[in-house]
C-alpha positions in Angstrom: 50.0 167.6 135.2 52.4 164.7 135.4 51.5 161.2 134.7 49.8 159.6 137.8 52.2 156.7 138.1 55.1 159.0 138.8 54.0 159.9 142.3 55.5 156.8 143.7 58.3 156.2 141.3 62.2 155.9 141.7 64.4 155.6 138.7 67.4 153.8 138.1 69.7 154.9 135.4 71.7 152.2 133.3 74.5 152.9 131.0 73.9 149.6 128.9 77.2 149.1 127.7 78.6 149.0 131.4 75.9 147.3 133.2 76.0 143.6 132.7 77.4 141.4 129.9 75.7 138.1 129.3 77.5 136.9 126.2 81.1 137.5 127.3 82.1 140.0 124.6 82.9 142.6 127.2 79.9 144.9 126.4 76.9 145.0 128.6 73.6 144.1 126.7 69.7 144.2 127.1 69.7 140.7 128.2 71.8 141.7 131.0 69.4 144.4 132.1 66.7 141.7 131.9 68.8 139.4 134.1 69.4 142.1 136.9 65.6 143.4 137.0 65.0 141.6 140.4 68.1 143.3 141.7 66.8 146.7 140.5 63.5 146.0 142.2 65.1 145.0 145.4 66.7 148.6 145.6 63.2 150.1 145.7 63.7 151.4 142.1 60.6 150.8 139.9 61.5 152.5 136.8 64.4 152.5 134.5 66.2 155.2 132.3 68.3 153.4 129.8 70.9 155.6 127.9 70.9 155.4 124.1 70.7 151.8 122.9 70.0 152.6 119.2 72.3 151.8 116.2 75.2 154.2 116.2 78.8 154.5 115.1 79.3 155.4 118.9 81.5 158.5 118.4 79.5 159.9 121.3 78.5 156.8 123.2 75.3 156.3 121.1 74.1 159.9 121.4 75.1 159.9 117.7 72.1 158.0 116.4 72.3 156.4 113.2 68.9 154.5 113.2 66.4 155.7 115.8 64.2 152.5 115.3 67.0 149.8 115.5 68.6 148.6 118.6 72.5 148.6 118.2 73.7 145.0 117.4 76.1 145.1 120.4 73.2 145.3 122.9 71.0 142.7 121.0 67.8 143.2 118.9 64.6 145.0 118.8 62.9 141.9 120.0 65.4 141.8 123.0 64.3 145.3 123.9 60.5 144.5 123.6 61.2 141.6 125.9 62.9 143.9 128.4 59.6 146.1 128.3 57.4 143.0 128.9 59.6 141.5 131.7 59.9 144.9 133.4 56.2 145.5 133.3 55.6 142.1 134.7 57.7 143.2 137.8 56.1 146.6 138.2 59.0 148.5 136.6 58.5 151.2 133.9 61.2 151.9 131.2 62.1 155.2 129.6 64.4 155.3 126.6 66.8 158.0 125.9 65.4 160.3 123.1 68.0 162.4 121.0 65.8 164.9 119.3 68.2 167.7 118.4 70.8 165.9 116.2 71.6 162.5 114.5 74.8 160.9 113.5 76.5 162.1 110.4 76.0 158.5 109.2 72.2 158.7 109.4 70.4 158.0 106.2 68.5 161.4 106.5 71.8 163.2 106.7 73.4 161.3 103.7 70.5 162.3 101.5 70.5 165.8 102.8 74.3 166.1 101.7 73.3 165.4 98.0 73.4 168.1 95.4 69.9 167.2 94.1 66.9 168.4 96.2 65.1 165.6 97.9 62.7 165.1 100.8 65.4 165.2 103.4 67.5 168.3 102.0 65.8 170.4 104.7 65.9 168.0 107.5 69.1 169.6 108.7 70.4 173.1 108.8 72.3 174.2 105.9 73.8 177.6 104.7 73.3 178.5 101.0 76.9 178.4 100.0 80.0 176.2 100.5 82.2 179.1 101.8 79.3 180.7 103.9 79.4 180.2 107.7 76.6 179.9 110.0 76.4 183.4 111.8 77.9 182.3 115.0 76.6 178.9 115.1 79.0 175.8 115.0 79.3 174.4 111.5 81.2 172.2 109.2 81.9 172.8 105.5 83.7 171.0 102.7 82.5 167.5 103.4 79.5 167.3 101.2 78.4 167.2 97.6 75.9 170.0 98.3 77.3 173.7 98.3 76.7 174.6 101.8 77.7 174.2 105.5 75.6 172.3 108.0 75.1 173.4 111.6 76.3 171.1 114.4 74.4 170.6 117.7 77.3 169.4 119.7 80.2 167.3 118.4 81.4 167.3 114.7 79.7 164.0 114.4 76.3 165.4 115.3 74.6 167.6 112.6 71.6 169.5 114.0 68.2 168.7 112.8 66.1 171.4 111.4 63.4 172.6 113.7 63.7 176.2 112.4 64.8 179.5 113.8 62.6 181.8 116.1 64.4 184.9 114.7 65.4 184.4 111.1 68.1 186.7 110.3 69.6 185.0 107.1 68.1 183.9 103.8 69.0 180.1 104.5 67.3 180.1 108.0 63.9 178.9 108.1 61.1 179.8 110.6 60.1 177.2 113.0 56.8 177.3 111.4 58.1 176.4 108.1 56.9 173.2 106.4 60.4 171.7 106.6 60.7 172.3 110.5 57.4 170.9 110.9 58.4 167.7 109.0 61.2 167.4 111.4 58.7 167.6 114.3 56.6 165.1 112.8 59.5 162.7 112.3 60.3 163.1 115.9 56.7 162.1 116.8 56.9 159.0 114.6 59.9 157.8 116.4 58.2 158.3 119.8 55.2 156.5 118.5 57.3 153.5 117.4 58.8 152.8 120.8 55.8 153.6 122.8 53.7 151.1 120.7 56.2 148.4 121.6 56.0 149.0 125.3 58.3 151.9 126.1 56.8 154.0 128.9 58.3 157.4 127.8 61.5 159.2 127.3 64.4 161.1 128.9 65.1 163.9 126.5 68.6 164.8 125.6 69.5 168.4 125.3 65.6 169.2 125.2 66.1 172.9 125.0 68.1 172.9 122.0 65.7 172.4 119.1 64.8 175.9 117.6 67.8 178.1 116.9 68.1 181.8 117.5 65.3 181.2 120.3 64.6 183.7 122.9 65.2 183.6 126.7 61.9 181.9 127.2 62.5 179.3 124.6 59.4 180.2 122.9 59.9 178.3 119.7 61.3 175.1 121.3 58.5 175.2 123.9 55.9 175.3 121.2 57.3 172.1 119.7 57.1 170.4 123.0 53.5 171.5 123.7 52.8 170.0 120.3 54.4 166.8 121.2 52.6 166.7 124.5 49.3 167.1 122.8 50.0 164.0 120.6 50.9 162.1 123.7 47.9 163.1 125.6 45.8 161.9 122.8 47.5 158.7 121.9 49.6 157.7 124.8 48.3 159.4 127.9 50.3 157.4 130.4 53.7 158.1 128.8 55.9 160.2 130.7 58.9 162.7 129.7 61.9 163.9 131.8 63.9 166.8 130.3 67.5 167.4 130.4 66.8 171.2 130.6 67.4 172.2 134.3 64.7 174.9 134.0 61.5 173.6 135.4 59.7 176.6 135.2 59.9 176.6 131.5 60.0 172.7 130.8 57.1 171.9 132.9 55.0 174.4 131.2 55.7 173.1 127.7 54.5 169.4 128.5 57.3 167.8 130.4 56.3 165.6 133.5 59.8 166.0 135.1 63.0 168.2 134.7 66.4 167.5 136.1 67.8 169.8 138.7 71.3 169.7 137.5 74.3 171.6 136.1 73.5 175.1 137.5 77.0 176.4 138.6 77.6 178.7 141.6 74.6 177.5 143.5 71.9 174.9 143.5 72.3 171.2 143.2 76.1 171.3 142.8 76.5 172.8 146.2 75.1 169.6 147.9 77.7 167.0 146.8 80.1 168.5 144.4 80.8 172.1 145.2 84.4 171.8 144.1 82.9 172.2 140.7 82.0 175.9 141.5 85.6 176.7 142.2 87.2 175.2 139.1 87.7 171.6 140.3 87.0 168.2 138.8 89.1 165.8 136.9 89.5 168.5 134.2 90.5 171.2 136.4 92.0 171.8 139.9 91.6 168.5 141.9 92.4 170.5 145.0 89.9 173.2 144.6 87.7 174.4 147.4 84.9 172.2 148.3 82.2 173.5 150.5 79.7 170.6 149.6 76.9 170.6 152.0 77.2 166.8 152.8 81.0 167.0 153.2 81.7 166.9 156.9 82.8 170.2 158.3 83.5 171.7 155.0 81.5 174.9 155.8 78.5 174.1 153.5 75.3 176.0 153.6 72.0 174.4 152.5 70.6 177.7 151.6 72.8 177.7 148.5 70.6 174.9 147.2 67.4 176.1 148.8 67.5 179.6 147.3 66.9 178.3 143.7 65.2 175.0 144.6 62.4 176.6 146.6 61.7 179.1 144.0 61.3 176.5 141.4 59.2 174.3 143.8 56.7 176.9 144.6 56.5 177.9 140.8 56.1 174.3 139.5 54.4 172.1 142.2 51.1 172.0 140.5 52.6 171.4 137.1 55.0 168.5 137.4 58.0 167.3 139.2 61.6 168.2 139.7 64.2 165.4 139.7 67.2 165.2 141.8 69.8 162.6 141.1 72.8 160.8 142.9 74.8 161.4 139.7 74.5 160.5 136.0 76.5 159.5 132.8 77.8 163.1 132.4 78.9 163.9 136.0 81.7 162.8 138.2 80.5 160.2 140.8 79.7 161.6 144.3 82.2 159.1 145.9 84.8 161.4 144.2 84.7 163.6 147.3 82.2 162.1 149.7 83.0 159.2 151.8 80.5 156.4 152.7 79.0 158.3 155.8 78.6 161.4 153.8 77.0 159.6 150.9 74.3 157.8 153.4 73.2 161.3 154.5 73.3 162.8 151.0 71.0 159.9 149.5 68.8 160.1 152.6 68.1 163.7 151.8 67.7 163.2 148.2 65.3 160.3 148.5 63.0 162.2 150.9 62.7 165.2 148.7 59.4 165.9 146.7 59.6 165.0 143.1 60.9 161.9 141.4 64.5 160.9 142.1 67.1 159.1 140.0 69.8 156.7 141.1 72.6 156.2 138.8 73.8 152.6 138.5 76.6 151.7 141.0 76.1 154.8 143.2 74.2 152.6 145.5 77.5 150.8 146.5 79.6 154.0 146.1 81.4 153.1 143.0 84.5 155.2 142.4 85.2 157.7 139.8 88.0 156.3 137.9 90.8 158.2 136.0 90.6 156.3 132.7 91.3 157.2 129.1 88.5 158.7 127.0 86.1 156.2 125.4 83.5 157.2 122.8 83.6 160.9 123.3 83.4 160.6 127.1 86.5 162.4 127.9 86.3 163.3 131.7 82.9 161.7 131.9 84.4 158.2 131.0 85.4 157.6 134.6 81.7 157.7 135.7 80.9 155.0 133.1 83.0 152.0 134.1 81.4 148.6 134.5 79.0 147.6 137.4 80.7 145.9 140.1 78.5 142.8 141.0 80.9 140.7 143.1 84.7 139.8 143.7 85.2 137.4 140.8 86.9 138.1 137.6 86.0 141.6 136.0 84.0 142.1 139.3 81.1 139.9 137.9 80.4 142.3 135.0 81.5 139.9 132.4 83.0 136.4 131.7 85.2 137.8 128.9 88.9 138.7 128.9 89.7 141.8 130.7 91.3 143.3 127.5 87.9 143.0 125.8 85.9 145.0 128.5 84.2 148.2 127.2 86.1 150.0 130.0 88.4 148.7 132.7 86.9 147.7 136.1 88.1 149.1 139.3 91.2 147.1 140.1 91.8 148.5 143.8 91.6 146.2 146.9 88.7 148.1 148.3 86.5 148.2 145.2 83.0 148.0 146.4 80.6 145.3 145.0 77.1 144.3 145.4 77.7 140.9 146.9 79.8 142.1 149.8 77.5 144.9 150.6 74.5 142.8 150.7 76.0 140.9 153.7 76.6 144.0 155.6 73.5 145.5 157.2 75.3 148.9 157.6 76.4 149.2 153.9 75.7 152.0 151.6 73.5 149.5 149.5 71.3 148.5 152.4 71.0 152.3 153.5 69.6 153.0 150.0 67.3 150.1 150.3 66.0 151.2 153.7 65.3 154.9 152.7 63.7 153.8 149.6 61.6 151.3 151.2 60.4 154.0 153.5 59.7 156.3 150.8 57.4 153.6 149.2 55.7 153.0 152.4 55.0 156.7 153.4 52.9 158.6 150.9 54.2 161.7 152.8 57.6 160.9 151.2 56.5 160.7 147.7 56.6 163.0 144.9 53.7 165.3 145.5 53.4 165.5 149.3 54.0 168.9 150.9 57.5 170.2 151.5 58.1 172.9 153.9 61.3 174.2 155.4 61.3 174.4 159.3 64.9 175.4 159.8 67.8 176.2 157.4 70.0 178.3 159.7 73.7 177.9 159.5 74.9 176.2 162.7 71.6 174.2 163.2 70.3 171.0 161.7 68.4 171.4 158.5 64.8 170.6 159.3 62.0 170.1 156.8 58.5 168.6 156.7 57.0 166.3 154.2 53.3 166.2 155.0 52.9 164.8 158.6 56.6 163.7 158.6 59.5 165.6 160.1 63.0 165.3 158.6 66.3 166.5 160.0 69.8 166.1 158.8 73.1 167.3 160.4 76.1 166.7 158.1 78.6 168.2 160.5 81.0 166.3 162.8 79.5 167.8 165.9 76.0 167.7 167.5 73.7 170.6 166.5 70.6 171.8 168.3 67.3 173.6 167.3 64.4 174.7 169.1 61.4 173.9 166.9 58.3 176.0 166.6 55.5 175.0 168.8 53.3 174.1 165.9 55.9 171.8 164.6 57.0 170.4 168.0 53.7 169.8 169.6 52.8 166.2 169.2 55.1 165.3 166.4 57.8 163.4 168.0 57.2 159.8 168.0 59.1 156.7 166.9 61.8 157.4 164.4 60.8 155.7 161.2 64.4 155.9 159.8 67.6 157.0 161.5 71.3 157.4 160.9 73.3 158.5 164.0 71.8 159.8 167.2 68.8 162.3 167.5 66.8 163.2 170.5 64.0 165.5 171.2 63.6 167.1 174.7 61.6 170.2 175.8 60.9 171.4 172.3 64.6 171.1 171.3 65.9 168.7 168.7 69.5 167.5 169.1 70.9 166.0 166.0 74.2 164.0 166.6 77.1 164.3 164.4 76.5 163.0 160.9 72.8 162.2 161.6 69.6 161.9 159.7 66.2 161.2 161.0 62.6 160.8 159.9 59.8 161.1 162.4 56.1 161.2 162.6 
């Protein structure tokens, strides 16, 4: 079962190089995160997920790790990160680091040793074929760059050689079983990294590409799951309060192998993407057709259907609600910002929905003010994702308050449009997106029935009617369309439920057993 502290937790994801720069070099830093902890707390977020801040050549924005136990100098020092843990804990904020278990940088000392001709303790830390001209049986590989006669397997980009956790199905002489001592040594090295940061105050990890460890794995990811169950046993024994969230998008598998949470993300054709970025299901996005069909549920009068999300979500929810939590998110560093296709009114409804679902939600930095997705050149392997990684917009001053450095030195350019949103301006507007986020998160913390493990039940999901659902003793209803919608509630729901609205956007009323939800409205009632 998931860590107890997750029941009333909302995460804030920080892309460290873009959050807040305190030394004027144009790159965000750990000191900047510390300085903004009170702001994060004011949002209603009481936990952080920080994207990789380890030493790296930054060919993939830090997901190419050169030293797992050293903070990248551009962000500060290890002592700065330890201080962040301490200051965050003093304010009631937990901190997850990003764990990259499937690969390292090609500049990692382990890999440099494995490239050598002479056998050594790191020769089998990565996956190599047994001859320089022998490929990797359908797996991506690189040859011709090492003293060693062999080709090495990749886990993603060319700069990311795959760590050796073995193969479930061994089909070549050079492949090792996931039970082989070399594969076990890799697993133990992973545990050592986790222990290092947990011992210094980290509260757990978001795990990158969590399902990618064992190669030639089966559909149930039996080999990879066995590794995570072993890791979980270590955590339960040594750090029982530590939490892990998987980048897996299959909670039925991930929560059974020791994860506390799994992201509901990246399933195409249905599910999460239909809520806010359905264009992605029709070939759209910055790297596709920008005019693709878009039937996102929260896009006004776009013909969206909540059941496209619910069909998969409810199946997962019923299967895993006793095991751990699903995590929905506004966006992340790998996805296009929701403001790409939703306006402020639509975002208010979408966020109100996401933050009243069961599980543990995640808010991506800048989404709370509706930061735009910018069409900017690729940076550090970001490609189309780079536009969702631009600097946080704090105020209307130079560089929108992100840095006192020269504009030419910024990690990425800031939004130079006249209507670029910023925190300072929205804090003055009671009706702003920022203050809407604060209001719904405040309600979530106040009401146990809106928190992670409270009951969730669909009351009405029929097209042409408001979507109505229960969270414990509370009733929630949303109508993203541009016209009022009505639904007659079942007697067991309507009887005695209607009271003072605890939270409301737009107009909603209840008369004679019928709930009328005004155009673009949302309500939470007891």
